[in-house]
TORTORKOL-858140 format. One line per field, with one value per residue (C-alpha): residue number from 1; residue in one letter; x negated, y negated, z negated. Coordinates in steps of 0.02 Angstrom, whole numbers, always signed. Last residue first. Layout:
residues N
marlo	[NUM, ...]
miza	[A, ...]
u	[X, ...]
v	[Y, ...]
w	[Z, ...]
end
This chain:
residues 133
marlo	[133, 132, 131, 130, 129, 128, 127, 126, 125, 124, 123, 122, 121, 120, 119, 118, 117, 116, 115, 114, 113, 112, 111, 110, 109, 108, 107, 106, 105, 104, 103, 102, 101, 100, 99, 98, 97, 96, 95, 94, 93, 92, 91, 90, 89, 88, 87, 86, 85, 84, 83, 82, 81, 80, 79, 78, 77, 76, 75, 74, 73, 72, 71, 70, 69, 68, 67, 66, 65, 64, 63, 62, 61, 60, 59, 58, 57, 56, 55, 54, 53, 52, 51, 50, 49, 48, 47, 46, 45, 44, 43, 42, 41, 40, 39, 38, 37, 36, 35, 34, 33, 32, 31, 30, 29, 28, 27, 26, 25, 24, 23, 22, 21, 20, 19, 18, 17, 16, 15, 14, 13, 12, 11, 10, 9, 8, 7, 6, 5, 4, 3, 2, 1]
miza	[K, D, K, S, S, C, G, P, C, I, G, I, F, E, L, R, H, S, I, I, T, Y, D, T, L, P, R, M, K, K, E, L, D, N, E, L, G, F, P, A, D, D, I, R, G, C, K, M, C, R, I, H, Y, H, N, E, P, N, G, D, F, R, K, L, N, E, V, I, D, V, E, Q, I, K, K, L, G, S, L, V, E, L, N, R, Y, V, T, G, L, S, I, R, P, L, R, K, R, V, M, K, Y, I, E, D, A, A, P, H, T, K, V, K, K, L, E, E, L, I, V, M, R, Q, Q, T, T, R, H, N, P, K, N, H, M]
u	[-1514, -1457, -1299, -1406, -1511, -1354, -1288, -1459, -1481, -1598, -1722, -1740, -1813, -1754, -1853, -1798, -1909, -1901, -1943, -2108, -2158, -2223, -2401, -2450, -2580, -2612, -2429, -2407, -2502, -2402, -2238, -2286, -2339, -2156, -2122, -1939, -1886, -1877, -1750, -1698, -1514, -1411, -1343, -1253, -1266, -1223, -1379, -1511, -1475, -1516, -1626, -1608, -1719, -1673, -1635, -1501, -1322, -1269, -1093, -1167, -1079, -1098, -1105, -1096, -1197, -1241, -1389, -1378, -1351, -1327, -1228, -1255, -1128, -1103, -1228, -1095, -1118, -1092, -935, -871, -910, -825, -677, -658, -669, -543, -423, -441, -401, -239, -181, -1, -42, -151, -209, -215, -247, -417, -491, -427, -494, -662, -671, -628, -761, -900, -948, -1116, -1088, -1127, -945, -856, -940, -847, -679, -713, -774, -622, -507, -589, -579, -396, -363, -454, -360, -196, -237, -277, -118, -14, -80, -70, +0]
v	[-2504, -2461, -2374, -2261, -2207, -2170, -2051, -1973, -1929, -2026, -1929, -1811, -1636, -1512, -1362, -1224, -1091, -912, -801, -875, -812, -971, -976, -1085, -1112, -929, -905, -1065, -1010, -848, -944, -1066, -921, -871, -1018, -990, -1015, -1166, -1294, -1360, -1324, -1483, -1596, -1762, -1874, -2036, -2140, -2021, -1896, -1721, -1584, -1408, -1257, -1074, -939, -824, -856, -940, -1007, -1163, -1263, -1441, -1494, -1679, -1725, -1898, -1824, -1654, -1478, -1349, -1202, -1046, -918, -731, -728, -655, -806, -920, -827, -841, -1028, -1056, -955, -1066, -1226, -1163, -1112, -1283, -1368, -1271, -1147, -1166, -1208, -1053, -1058, -1246, -1262, -1177, -1321, -1455, -1358, -1337, -1527, -1546, -1418, -1511, -1458, -1390, -1445, -1280, -1227, -1061, -976, -1092, -1045, -859, -874, -975, -851, -702, -786, -823, -643, -578, -699, -643, -460, -493, -595, -456, -306, -170, +0]
w	[+1169, +992, +1053, +1166, +1016, +914, +1047, +1080, +895, +780, +677, +530, +544, +415, +353, +239, +161, +101, -47, -105, -277, -357, -425, -278, -143, -99, -51, +51, +207, +218, +197, +334, +446, +459, +575, +618, +797, +911, +973, +801, +769, +772, +635, +662, +509, +601, +567, +498, +636, +575, +649, +584, +561, +554, +426, +495, +437, +600, +573, +494, +360, +300, +120, +83, -72, -2, +93, +175, +114, +251, +185, +290, +348, +325, +181, +63, -50, +100, +148, -31, -39, +130, +66, -87, +15, +144, +6, -75, +92, +98, +231, +291, +473, +499, +681, +709, +522, +546, +647, +528, +377, +464, +479, +295, +248, +339, +516, +575, +756, +843, +857, +888, +738, +620, +696, +682, +502, +448, +539, +452, +281, +307, +359, +205, +94, +171, +144, -39, -64, +18, -78, +50, +0]
end
């Protein structure tokens, strides 16, 4: 026998994950909420937040912390680098793969046990650059 609230949560989580994987824009929770509501009109913002936290905890998605305490979410759970516009906050994936040598170089320089690393490039996106000209 299916427990209806459990099934609904699973369906909501699946829809949230599907919608997030469709975009490369690293949206905030409220943007994901607007995307998901097209398919699940009765879903609440709180439900989206909770499911994003669960998906992040399950390593199905990645939280991208940026300035001003705004969390953005990435449908790609693999460790990779980002580039962020300092004017509009746009985030894109950096156009190259992970540099695992950085962790190897760091190990002899610290007493920390290195588990992974994150790297964010900061610049001005093409849209903001063209506005400045």
